[in-house]
N, CA, C and O atoms as a MOPAC input file, in Angstrom:
PM7 MOZYME 1SCF
protein

 N     -6.20000 1    -4.85800 1    24.56000 1
 C     -5.75300 1    -6.16200 1    24.43100 1
 C     -6.78200 1    -7.21600 1    24.79400 1
 O     -7.60800 1    -6.84100 1    25.62600 1
 N     -6.89000 1    -8.31000 1    24.39700 1
 C     -7.81500 1    -9.37600 1    24.42300 1
 C     -7.35600 1   -10.26400 1    25.66300 1
 O     -6.19800 1   -10.68000 1    25.71800 1
 N     -8.29000 1   -10.54400 1    26.65500 1
 C     -7.82000 1   -11.46900 1    27.63800 1
 C     -9.07800 1   -12.55500 1    27.63800 1
 O     -9.79700 1   -12.78500 1    26.66500 1
 N     -9.17800 1   -13.14300 1    28.89300 1
 C    -10.19700 1   -14.31700 1    28.87300 1
 C    -11.40800 1   -13.97200 1    28.55000 1
 O    -11.99900 1   -12.91900 1    28.78800 1
 N    -11.85300 1   -15.17900 1    27.83300 1
 C    -13.13100 1   -15.07300 1    27.14200 1
 C    -13.60100 1   -13.97000 1    26.19500 1
 O    -14.80300 1   -13.77600 1    26.01300 1
 N    -12.73000 1   -13.30500 1    25.63900 1
 C    -12.96700 1   -12.24500 1    24.61500 1
 C    -13.16700 1   -11.00500 1    25.30500 1
 O    -13.50600 1   -10.10800 1    24.53300 1
 N    -13.08100 1   -10.70100 1    26.36500 1
 C    -13.17500 1    -9.60100 1    27.21700 1
 C    -12.07200 1    -8.70200 1    26.69500 1
 O    -10.91600 1    -9.12300 1    26.68900 1
 N    -12.40800 1    -7.32100 1    26.19600 1
 C    -11.48900 1    -6.33900 1    25.72800 1
 C    -11.23400 1    -5.35500 1    26.87900 1
 O    -12.14500 1    -4.78500 1    27.48000 1
 N     -9.82800 1    -5.18700 1    27.15900 1
 C     -9.30600 1    -4.18700 1    28.05300 1
 C     -8.43200 1    -3.16700 1    27.15000 1
 O     -7.41600 1    -3.47000 1    26.52500 1
 N     -9.05200 1    -1.87200 1    27.21600 1
 C     -8.28600 1    -0.79100 1    26.26800 1
 C     -7.03600 1    -0.57700 1    26.86600 1
 O     -6.80500 1    -0.61300 1    28.07500 1
 N     -6.11100 1    -0.31700 1    25.81200 1
 C     -4.64100 1     0.05100 1    26.20700 1
 C     -4.79900 1     1.54000 1    26.01100 1
 O     -5.37600 1     2.04200 1    25.04600 1
 N     -4.19200 1     2.26100 1    27.08600 1
 C     -4.11500 1     3.62100 1    26.92700 1
 C     -2.86600 1     4.11100 1    25.89900 1
 O     -1.81500 1     3.47100 1    25.85500 1
 N     -3.06800 1     5.16700 1    25.17800 1
 C     -2.01100 1     5.48900 1    24.30800 1
 C     -0.96600 1     6.23800 1    24.89200 1
 O     -1.31000 1     6.90000 1    25.87200 1
 N      0.26400 1     6.31300 1    24.53900 1
 C      1.35700 1     6.97900 1    25.18700 1
 C      1.77500 1     7.89500 1    24.01400 1
 O      2.07500 1     7.56300 1    22.86800 1
 N      1.71700 1     9.30700 1    24.64800 1
 C      2.17600 1    10.44300 1    23.51300 1
 C      3.85900 1    10.48000 1    23.67800 1
 O      4.56900 1    10.20200 1    24.64400 1
 N      4.17500 1    10.92900 1    22.35700 1
 C      5.61100 1    11.08000 1    22.30900 1
 C      5.86600 1    12.12500 1    21.51300 1
 O      5.09600 1    12.35200 1    20.58000 1
 N      6.97000 1    12.92900 1    21.73800 1
 C      7.14800 1    14.23400 1    21.08200 1
 C      7.59600 1    13.77900 1    19.38500 1
 O      8.20200 1    12.75000 1    19.08500 1
 N      7.21900 1    14.61400 1    18.62900 1
 C      7.55900 1    14.46300 1    17.24700 1
 C      8.78800 1    13.76900 1    17.12400 1
 O      8.75300 1    12.57900 1    16.81200 1
 N      9.92200 1    14.36700 1    17.33200 1
 C     11.24100 1    14.13100 1    17.04100 1
 C     11.54500 1    12.87200 1    17.69300 1
 O     12.61000 1    12.34800 1    17.36900 1
 N     10.73000 1    12.21400 1    18.65300 1
 C     11.07800 1    10.99200 1    19.23900 1
 C     10.28500 1     9.78300 1    18.81600 1
 O     10.46300 1     8.63300 1    19.21600 1
 N      9.27800 1    10.25000 1    17.84900 1
 C      8.45600 1     9.14600 1    17.47700 1
 C      9.12700 1     8.15500 1    16.48500 1
 O      9.91200 1     8.52800 1    15.61200 1
 N      8.70500 1     6.67600 1    16.71600 1
 C      9.53700 1     5.70500 1    16.06900 1
 C      9.46900 1     5.66300 1    14.43600 1
 O     10.35100 1     5.19100 1    13.72000 1
 N      8.07900 1     6.33200 1    13.93200 1
 C      7.91400 1     6.41900 1    12.46900 1
 C      7.80000 1     7.75000 1    12.14500 1
 O      7.10600 1     8.48300 1    12.84900 1
 N      8.52800 1     8.27200 1    10.93700 1
 C      8.40900 1     9.47100 1    10.50200 1
 C      7.42000 1     9.71200 1     9.22800 1
 O      7.24300 1     8.76300 1     8.46400 1
 N      6.85600 1    10.79200 1     9.01300 1
 C      6.19400 1    10.90300 1     7.79400 1
 C      7.20000 1    11.31200 1     6.69400 1
 O      8.02800 1    12.17300 1     6.99300 1
 N      7.21300 1    10.77000 1     5.42500 1
 C      8.13400 1    11.00300 1     4.29600 1
 C      7.00200 1    11.52900 1     3.24300 1
 O      6.15100 1    10.74900 1     2.81600 1
 N      7.04300 1    12.87200 1     2.85800 1
 C      6.19800 1    13.35200 1     1.37300 1
 C      7.27000 1    13.37900 1     0.50200 1
 O      8.41300 1    13.80900 1     0.66000 1
 N      6.63500 1    12.76400 1    -0.60400 1
 C      7.31000 1    12.64600 1    -1.81700 1
 C      6.03700 1    13.47200 1    -2.97100 1
 O      4.82200 1    13.30700 1    -3.07800 1
 N      6.98600 1    14.35300 1    -3.67300 1
 C      6.20300 1    15.10100 1    -4.98200 1
 C      6.75800 1    14.88800 1    -6.07000 1
 O      7.82800 1    14.28100 1    -6.11900 1
 N      6.12100 1    15.35700 1    -7.18000 1
 C      6.41000 1    15.14500 1    -8.62700 1
 C      7.29500 1    13.89700 1    -8.94400 1
 O      6.99100 1    12.71300 1    -8.80100 1
 N      8.47100 1    14.44200 1    -9.41100 1
 C      9.39900 1    13.43600 1    -9.88700 1
 C     10.11200 1    12.40300 1    -8.93300 1
 O     10.72800 1    11.38100 1    -9.23700 1
 N      9.86500 1    12.93700 1    -7.73200 1
 C     10.42700 1    12.12300 1    -6.62500 1
 C      9.42200 1    10.84900 1    -6.20500 1
 O      9.72500 1    10.11600 1    -5.26300 1
 N      8.32500 1    10.67100 1    -6.90500 1
 C      7.56600 1     9.70300 1    -6.57600 1
 C      7.92800 1     8.53900 1    -7.56700 1
 O      8.22000 1     8.84900 1    -8.72200 1
 N      7.92700 1     7.32800 1    -7.22100 1
 C      8.10900 1     6.39000 1    -8.13200 1
 C      7.53800 1     4.82000 1    -7.29300 1
 O      8.17100 1     4.27200 1    -6.39100 1
 N      6.31800 1     4.36200 1    -7.82100 1
 C      5.49900 1     3.32100 1    -7.37700 1
 C      6.25300 1     2.38800 1    -7.13500 1
 O      5.98300 1     1.78000 1    -6.09900 1
 N      7.40400 1     1.91600 1    -7.90200 1
 C      8.08200 1     0.77200 1    -7.69400 1
 C      8.95400 1     0.74900 1    -6.56500 1
 O      9.73700 1    -0.18800 1    -6.40900 1
 N      8.87400 1     1.81700 1    -5.67200 1
 C      9.55800 1     2.15100 1    -4.39400 1
 C      8.67600 1     1.42600 1    -3.34700 1
 O      9.13500 1     1.13400 1    -2.24300 1
 N      7.43900 1     1.14900 1    -3.69900 1
 C      6.76500 1     0.52400 1    -2.52200 1
 C      6.88000 1    -1.08500 1    -2.29100 1
 O      7.07600 1    -1.76600 1    -3.29800 1
 N      6.79300 1    -1.61100 1    -1.27200 1
 C      6.90100 1    -3.17900 1    -1.14000 1
 C      5.89500 1    -3.78100 1    -1.99500 1
 O      4.79300 1    -3.25300 1    -2.14200 1
 N      6.22200 1    -4.83700 1    -2.55000 1
 C      5.25400 1    -5.71700 1    -3.38100 1
 C      5.49400 1    -6.86700 1    -2.98300 1
 O      6.58600 1    -7.41800 1    -3.11900 1
 N      4.34300 1    -7.44300 1    -2.35800 1
 C      4.33700 1    -8.91000 1    -1.83800 1
 C      4.14200 1   -10.23600 1    -2.69400 1
 O      3.53800 1   -10.38900 1    -3.75500 1
 N      4.74700 1   -11.02800 1    -2.01100 1
 C      4.37300 1   -12.63000 1    -3.02100 1
 C      3.71800 1   -13.07300 1    -1.79000 1
 O      4.32300 1   -13.44400 1    -0.78500 1
 N      2.33800 1   -13.01100 1    -1.93600 1
 C      1.09600 1   -13.52100 1    -0.62600 1
 C      1.03600 1   -14.93800 1    -1.11200 1
 O      1.11400 1   -15.74200 1    -0.18300 1
 N      0.93000 1   -15.43100 1    -2.20600 1
 C      0.35500 1   -16.98100 1    -2.53500 1
 C      1.50300 1   -17.56300 1    -2.94300 1
 O      2.29500 1   -17.01100 1    -3.70600 1
 N      1.68400 1   -18.92200 1    -2.36500 1
 C      2.79500 1   -19.59000 1    -2.76600 1
 C      2.81000 1   -20.18400 1    -4.37100 1
 O      3.80100 1   -20.69900 1    -4.88800 1
 N      1.54400 1   -20.00300 1    -5.01100 1
 C      1.55900 1   -20.32800 1    -6.43800 1
 C      1.80300 1   -19.08000 1    -7.32100 1
 O      1.91400 1   -19.23000 1    -8.53800 1
 N      1.88400 1   -17.96900 1    -6.80800 1
 C      2.31400 1   -16.72400 1    -7.74600 1
 C      3.53000 1   -16.91300 1    -8.32300 1
 O      4.39800 1   -17.55400 1    -7.73200 1
 N      3.73000 1   -16.38800 1    -9.51900 1
 C      4.80100 1   -16.28200 1   -10.07500 1
 C      5.54300 1   -14.70700 1    -9.91200 1
 O      6.20500 1   -14.22000 1   -10.82800 1
 N      5.38200 1   -14.22000 1    -8.98900 1
 C      5.89000 1   -12.88900 1    -8.88800 1
 C      5.31900 1   -12.15700 1    -7.69500 1
 O      4.71700 1   -12.80000 1    -6.83500 1
 N      5.47400 1   -10.84100 1    -7.59400 1
 C      5.05900 1    -9.90000 1    -6.49700 1
 C      3.87200 1    -9.24300 1    -7.14300 1
 O      3.88500 1    -8.95000 1    -8.33900 1
 N      2.64400 1    -8.96600 1    -6.19800 1
 C      1.51100 1    -8.18500 1    -6.83900 1
 C      0.94000 1    -7.25000 1    -5.66600 1
 O      1.01100 1    -7.58200 1    -4.48300 1
 N      0.38400 1    -6.08300 1    -6.09600 1
 C     -0.64600 1    -5.56900 1    -5.38200 1
 C     -1.78900 1    -6.20900 1    -5.74600 1
 O     -2.12500 1    -6.36700 1    -6.92000 1
 N     -2.58200 1    -6.69400 1    -4.52800 1
 C     -3.61900 1    -7.47600 1    -4.51700 1
 C     -4.82700 1    -6.68100 1    -4.83500 1
 O     -5.64300 1    -7.16000 1    -5.62200 1
 N     -5.01400 1    -5.59200 1    -4.34100 1
 C     -6.23800 1    -4.76400 1    -4.48800 1
 C     -6.09900 1    -3.24200 1    -4.90200 1
 O     -6.64900 1    -2.27200 1    -4.37900 1
 N     -5.37500 1    -3.27300 1    -5.79000 1
 C     -5.21400 1    -2.08300 1    -6.34400 1
 C     -6.29700 1    -1.25200 1    -6.99900 1
 O     -6.93400 1    -1.77100 1    -7.91500 1
 N     -6.54100 1    -0.14000 1    -6.66000 1
 C     -7.43400 1     0.63100 1    -7.43900 1
 C     -7.06300 1     1.50300 1    -8.40600 1
 O     -6.23400 1     2.38200 1    -8.16800 1
 N     -7.73900 1     1.33000 1    -9.81300 1
 C     -7.14200 1     2.04300 1   -10.88700 1
 C     -8.02800 1     2.91700 1   -11.40200 1
 O     -9.12100 1     2.35400 1   -11.45100 1
 N     -8.10100 1     4.26200 1   -11.90100 1
 C     -8.71800 1     5.24800 1   -12.60600 1
 C     -8.39000 1     5.31100 1   -13.99300 1
 O     -7.32600 1     5.87400 1   -14.25000 1
 N     -8.95500 1     4.93100 1   -14.80100 1
 C     -8.50100 1     5.02900 1   -16.32900 1
 C     -9.42200 1     5.85200 1   -17.00000 1
 O    -10.63900 1     5.76400 1   -16.83300 1
 N     -8.77000 1     6.79800 1   -17.89200 1
 C     -9.67300 1     7.50800 1   -18.61400 1
 C     -9.69000 1     7.53700 1   -20.15500 1
 O     -8.58800 1     7.82100 1   -20.62500 1
 N    -10.53200 1     7.34500 1   -20.93900 1
 C    -10.60200 1     6.78300 1   -22.35400 1
 C    -11.29500 1     8.15500 1   -22.96000 1
 O    -12.38100 1     8.57100 1   -22.55400 1
 N    -10.53900 1     8.77500 1   -23.95400 1
 C    -11.09600 1     9.86600 1   -24.45400 1
 C    -12.32500 1     9.68900 1   -25.12300 1
 O    -13.00400 1    10.69700 1   -25.31700 1
 N    -12.71700 1     8.64200 1   -25.49400 1
 C    -13.94100 1     8.18500 1   -26.43500 1
 C    -14.98400 1     7.58700 1   -25.56200 1
 O    -16.14500 1     7.83700 1   -25.88400 1
 N    -14.78700 1     6.85600 1   -24.53500 1
 C    -15.74500 1     5.91100 1   -23.79600 1
 C    -15.93000 1     6.51900 1   -22.36600 1
 O    -16.85500 1     6.21900 1   -21.61200 1
 N    -14.97500 1     7.37200 1   -22.10100 1
 C    -14.97000 1     7.98200 1   -20.68300 1
 C    -14.08200 1     7.29800 1   -19.61000 1
 O    -12.95300 1     6.85900 1   -19.82500 1
 N    -14.75300 1     7.26700 1   -18.40900 1
 C    -13.95900 1     6.80300 1   -17.35600 1
 C    -14.34500 1     5.26300 1   -16.68300 1
 O    -15.46600 1     4.76600 1   -16.58500 1
 N    -13.20400 1     4.76300 1   -16.31200 1
 C    -13.53600 1     3.30900 1   -15.78200 1
 C    -12.60900 1     3.25400 1   -14.29800 1
 O    -11.41300 1     3.49100 1   -14.12800 1
 N    -13.54700 1     2.89200 1   -13.43100 1
 C    -12.84500 1     2.62200 1   -12.04100 1
 C    -12.94000 1     1.32000 1   -11.62200 1
 O    -14.01000 1     0.71300 1   -11.68300 1
 N    -11.86400 1     0.79600 1   -11.17600 1
 C    -11.97400 1    -0.77000 1   -10.82100 1
 C    -10.85700 1    -1.14200 1    -9.98800 1
 O     -9.79600 1    -0.52100 1    -9.91100 1
 N    -11.20500 1    -2.33700 1    -9.28600 1
 C    -10.15100 1    -2.87000 1    -8.44500 1
 C     -9.46800 1    -3.95700 1    -9.04700 1
 O    -10.20500 1    -4.90100 1    -9.33000 1
 N     -8.23100 1    -4.09600 1    -9.33100 1
 C     -7.58000 1    -5.09900 1   -10.02900 1
 C     -6.29800 1    -5.50400 1    -9.29400 1
 O     -5.76400 1    -4.82800 1    -8.41500 1
 N     -5.85800 1    -6.71100 1    -9.76400 1
 C     -4.82500 1    -7.36300 1    -9.14200 1
 C     -3.72100 1    -7.07100 1   -10.04700 1
 O     -3.94000 1    -7.28500 1   -11.23900 1
 N     -2.24500 1    -6.49300 1    -9.61400 1
 C     -1.55600 1    -5.93600 1   -10.51200 1
 C     -0.17300 1    -6.52900 1   -10.16500 1
 O      0.29900 1    -6.39800 1    -9.03600 1
 N      0.47300 1    -7.19000 1   -11.16300 1
 C      1.81200 1    -7.87100 1   -11.30200 1
 C      3.26100 1    -6.97600 1   -11.07400 1
 O      3.47300 1    -6.57100 1   -12.21700 1
 N      3.92300 1    -6.66200 1   -10.55900 1
 C      5.15900 1    -6.08700 1   -10.72100 1
 C      5.97900 1    -7.00200 1   -11.47300 1
 O      6.14600 1    -8.12700 1   -11.00000 1
 N      6.51300 1    -6.70100 1   -12.56200 1
 C      7.62400 1    -7.34800 1   -13.47500 1
 C      8.93900 1    -6.60500 1   -13.33600 1
 O      9.00500 1    -5.38600 1   -13.17700 1
 N     10.06500 1    -7.48600 1   -13.41200 1
 C     11.26700 1    -6.68700 1   -13.48500 1
 C     11.29200 1    -5.98200 1   -15.12800 1
 O     10.59000 1    -6.32500 1   -16.08000 1
 N     12.28100 1    -4.96100 1   -15.08700 1
 C     12.62800 1    -4.42100 1   -16.00800 1
 C     11.52800 1    -3.64300 1   -16.60100 1
 O     10.58500 1    -3.60800 1   -15.81000 1
 N     11.30000 1    -3.03100 1   -17.64800 1
 C     10.26700 1    -2.10300 1   -18.00500 1
 C     10.57900 1    -0.76500 1   -17.57600 1
 O     11.64000 1    -0.61600 1   -16.96900 1
 N      9.78700 1     0.31200 1   -17.79900 1
 C      9.95400 1     1.64900 1   -17.45600 1
 C     10.07800 1     1.85000 1   -16.05600 1
 O      9.43000 1     1.20400 1   -15.23300 1
 N     11.06900 1     2.92000 1   -15.71400 1
 C     11.18200 1     3.00600 1   -14.28800 1
 C      9.87800 1     3.91000 1   -13.57800 1
 O      9.57900 1     3.85200 1   -12.38500 1
 N      9.38900 1     4.50600 1   -14.31100 1
 C      8.19300 1     5.47600 1   -13.80600 1
 C      7.03900 1     5.07100 1   -14.56100 1
 O      5.96000 1     5.63900 1   -14.39000 1

């Protein structure tokens, strides 16, 4: 916790039992995974939709090899479900 003049006072963690935890881990595999289930934000007032602002893509081309990049991706209505 930050107090006067930027001094930092640590907050001790509180351990809870797994069944009492406020958040639960949900594991999805195979056909249960749908990227469109993630929350997409409209973070800029001028945007015309919702975006993943810093998504990392790994693309493989059989002739040119691999490309890895960080791209801004927009979610559109309609289109394929998966």
